[in-house]
C-alpha positions as CSV (number, residue, x, y, z in Angstrom):
1,M,-14.3,35.4,-48.4
2,P,-12.8,36.5,-45.0
3,Q,-8.9,35.2,-44.9
4,G,-9.2,31.8,-43.0
5,T,-12.3,30.8,-43.6
6,T,-11.3,28.3,-46.4
7,Q,-8.8,26.4,-44.2
8,A,-11.5,26.5,-40.6
9,T,-14.2,24.7,-43.2
10,P,-12.6,21.2,-43.4
11,Q,-12.0,21.4,-39.3
12,I,-15.9,22.5,-38.9
13,L,-17.1,20.0,-41.1
14,L,-14.8,17.1,-39.4
15,A,-15.9,18.3,-36.0
16,H,-19.6,18.0,-37.1
17,H,-19.1,14.6,-38.9
18,L,-17.2,13.1,-35.6
19,K,-20.0,14.5,-33.5
20,Q,-22.6,12.6,-35.7
21,L,-21.0,9.5,-35.7
22,K,-20.2,9.8,-31.9
23,L,-16.2,9.7,-31.9
24,P,-15.5,12.3,-29.3
25,T,-12.2,10.8,-28.5
26,V,-11.3,11.2,-32.3
27,L,-12.5,14.7,-32.4
28,R,-10.8,15.7,-29.0
29,E,-7.2,13.9,-30.2
30,Y,-6.8,14.1,-33.7
31,D,-5.0,16.9,-34.0
32,K,-2.7,16.5,-31.0
33,V,-2.2,12.9,-32.4
34,A,-1.5,14.4,-36.0
35,R,1.2,16.2,-34.6
36,E,2.7,13.4,-32.7
37,C,2.4,11.0,-35.7
38,A,4.4,13.8,-38.2
39,Q,6.8,14.3,-35.7
40,G,7.5,10.4,-35.7
41,G,7.4,10.0,-39.4
42,V,4.1,7.6,-38.7
43,D,2.1,6.6,-41.7
44,H,-1.3,7.6,-42.2
45,P,-2.9,4.0,-41.6
46,R,-0.8,3.7,-38.4
47,Y,-2.2,7.5,-37.3
48,L,-5.4,6.3,-37.9
49,L,-5.0,3.0,-35.9
50,R,-3.7,5.2,-33.0
51,L,-6.8,7.5,-33.0
52,I,-9.2,4.4,-33.2
53,E,-7.4,2.6,-30.2
54,L,-7.7,5.8,-28.5
55,E,-11.9,5.9,-29.4
56,L,-12.2,2.1,-28.1
57,I,-10.0,2.4,-25.0
58,D,-12.0,5.7,-24.0
59,R,-15.4,3.9,-25.3
60,E,-14.8,1.2,-23.1
61,R,-13.9,3.6,-20.1
62,R,-17.2,5.0,-20.4
63,L,-19.2,2.0,-20.7
64,V,-17.5,0.6,-17.7
65,E,-18.4,4.0,-15.5
66,R,-22.0,3.5,-16.7
67,R,-22.4,-0.1,-15.6
68,I,-20.9,1.1,-12.3
69,R,-23.4,4.2,-12.1
70,Q,-26.6,1.5,-13.0
71,A,-25.0,-0.9,-10.3
72,R,-25.9,1.7,-7.4
73,F,-23.1,0.4,-5.3
74,P,-23.2,2.5,-1.9
75,A,-19.1,2.5,-2.1
76,T,-16.3,1.5,-4.9
77,K,-14.3,-0.9,-3.4
78,S,-11.9,-3.6,-5.0
79,L,-9.7,-6.6,-4.0
80,D,-6.8,-4.3,-3.8
81,T,-7.5,-2.6,-0.7
82,F,-9.1,-6.2,1.0
83,A,-7.4,-7.3,4.0
84,F,-7.1,-10.6,3.2
85,T,-4.6,-11.1,6.6
86,A,-7.2,-10.0,8.8
87,I,-9.4,-12.9,8.1
88,P,-7.2,-15.9,8.0
89,G,-9.9,-18.4,7.2
90,L,-10.7,-16.9,4.2
91,N,-10.0,-18.9,1.1
92,K,-8.0,-15.5,-0.6
93,M,-7.7,-18.0,-4.2
94,L,-11.1,-18.8,-4.8
95,V,-11.9,-14.8,-4.0
96,L,-9.7,-13.9,-6.8
97,E,-10.6,-16.7,-9.0
98,L,-14.3,-15.5,-8.6
99,A,-12.9,-11.6,-9.8
100,R,-12.8,-13.4,-13.2
101,C,-16.4,-13.5,-13.3
102,E,-16.4,-17.1,-14.8
103,Y,-19.2,-17.9,-12.6
104,I,-21.6,-15.6,-14.2
105,L,-21.2,-17.1,-17.4
106,R,-22.2,-20.1,-15.8
107,R,-25.0,-18.6,-14.0
108,E,-23.9,-20.0,-10.6
109,N,-24.5,-17.9,-7.3
110,I,-22.5,-16.9,-4.4
111,I,-23.4,-17.3,-0.7
112,A,-21.2,-15.4,1.6
113,L,-21.7,-16.3,5.5
114,G,-20.2,-14.6,8.7
115,N,-20.4,-12.2,11.2
116,S,-20.3,-8.4,11.3
117,G,-17.3,-6.9,10.3
118,T,-15.8,-10.1,8.0
119,G,-15.8,-8.4,5.0
120,K,-18.6,-9.9,3.0
121,T,-20.1,-6.6,1.4
122,H,-16.8,-5.5,0.4
123,I,-16.0,-8.7,-1.3
124,A,-19.5,-8.3,-2.9
125,L,-19.1,-4.9,-3.7
126,S,-15.4,-6.0,-5.3
127,L,-16.9,-8.5,-7.5
128,G,-19.3,-6.3,-8.7
129,L,-16.9,-3.6,-9.8
130,A,-15.2,-7.0,-11.3
131,A,-18.1,-7.6,-13.2
132,C,-18.9,-4.1,-14.3
133,Q,-15.2,-4.1,-15.8
134,K,-15.7,-7.6,-17.7
135,G,-19.1,-5.7,-19.1
136,F,-21.8,-7.5,-17.0
137,S,-24.7,-5.3,-15.8
138,V,-25.3,-5.3,-12.0
139,A,-27.2,-4.3,-9.7
140,F,-26.7,-3.8,-6.1
141,T,-29.2,-3.6,-3.0
142,T,-29.6,-5.0,0.4
143,A,-32.3,-7.5,0.8
144,A,-34.5,-4.9,3.3
145,A,-34.5,-2.4,0.5
146,L,-35.6,-4.9,-2.4
147,V,-38.3,-6.3,-0.5
148,H,-39.4,-2.6,0.1
149,Q,-39.2,-2.1,-3.5
150,L,-40.7,-5.3,-4.2
151,M,-44.0,-4.5,-2.0
152,E,-43.7,-0.8,-3.3
153,A,-44.0,-2.1,-6.9
154,R,-46.9,-4.6,-6.0
155,D,-49.2,-2.2,-4.2
156,E,-48.7,0.2,-7.4
157,R,-49.2,-2.8,-10.1
158,R,-45.7,-2.7,-11.5
159,L,-44.3,-5.7,-10.1
160,I,-44.0,-7.7,-12.9
161,K,-41.7,-5.3,-14.5
162,L,-39.9,-4.9,-11.8
163,Q,-39.5,-8.7,-11.7
164,R,-38.4,-8.7,-15.5
165,D,-35.8,-5.9,-14.8
166,L,-34.1,-8.0,-11.6
167,Q,-34.4,-11.1,-14.0
168,A,-32.2,-9.6,-16.8
169,V,-29.4,-8.1,-14.8
170,K,-26.3,-10.5,-15.5
171,L,-25.6,-9.9,-11.2
172,L,-27.5,-9.1,-8.8
173,I,-26.0,-8.4,-5.1
174,I,-28.5,-8.9,-2.4
175,D,-26.6,-7.8,0.9
176,E,-27.5,-8.0,4.7
177,L,-30.0,-10.8,4.2
178,G,-31.3,-12.0,7.6
179,Y,-30.2,-8.5,9.4
180,V,-33.9,-7.3,8.9
181,P,-36.4,-9.9,9.9
182,L,-39.0,-9.9,6.8
183,S,-42.5,-10.4,6.7
184,P,-44.0,-13.5,5.3
185,T,-45.4,-11.6,2.3
186,G,-41.6,-9.7,1.7
187,A,-40.0,-13.3,2.0
188,E,-42.2,-14.8,-0.4
189,L,-41.6,-11.9,-3.1
190,L,-38.1,-12.3,-2.5
191,F,-38.1,-16.0,-3.1
192,E,-40.0,-15.3,-6.2
193,V,-36.9,-13.1,-7.3
194,F,-34.3,-15.7,-6.3
195,S,-36.7,-18.2,-8.1
196,Q,-37.1,-16.2,-11.3
197,R,-33.5,-15.7,-11.7
198,Y,-32.7,-19.4,-11.6
199,E,-30.5,-20.4,-14.6
200,H,-31.2,-16.8,-15.9
201,G,-28.4,-14.8,-14.0
202,S,-25.7,-15.1,-11.1
203,T,-26.9,-14.0,-7.7
204,I,-24.6,-12.8,-4.6
205,V,-25.8,-12.9,-1.3
206,T,-24.3,-11.9,1.9
207,S,-26.0,-12.8,5.2
208,N,-25.1,-13.1,9.0
209,L,-27.5,-16.3,9.2
210,P,-25.9,-19.4,10.4
């Protein structure tokens, strides 16, 4: 048997088992953490605890990143970069309270009204990001794009599936309602989305309508 094969076998098996168990962070970090724990005199239970905590933290990070990708935000915005002082009439405490996402648990809706340039989309995106970070599924779209999707799905006989998908998401953000006039059919399809989501999930709508 070649020299070193016996020592390498446990590492190869461990790598295989960790991949099977889908523990990539443990696989990546176990050797480094073992050395750190050996130097610090950390016992085995605390060593395992440290590894598992790293795995959980990394897993949650990946889940958040996946929810953000699935939300299809046009840009990533947070309230940390929002200029509250530029809009004195905006209730900052209310916005920060909404970022806690408790309204999603209550299946409540938000309507943000105002002229262009008043930060409606920024706030909507920030609340969407906060929801992703707290474990909620989110979808972002403009009203015009959503109506186009709905009409296309109707023509292709997959409207029911799209409506179910829209109903299932925990937070649906519809931006720019009223910026582009909707046809009677488009308006009816959009109303059906609101109706089907009632008491099923939260919806944020931004609009410049009076």
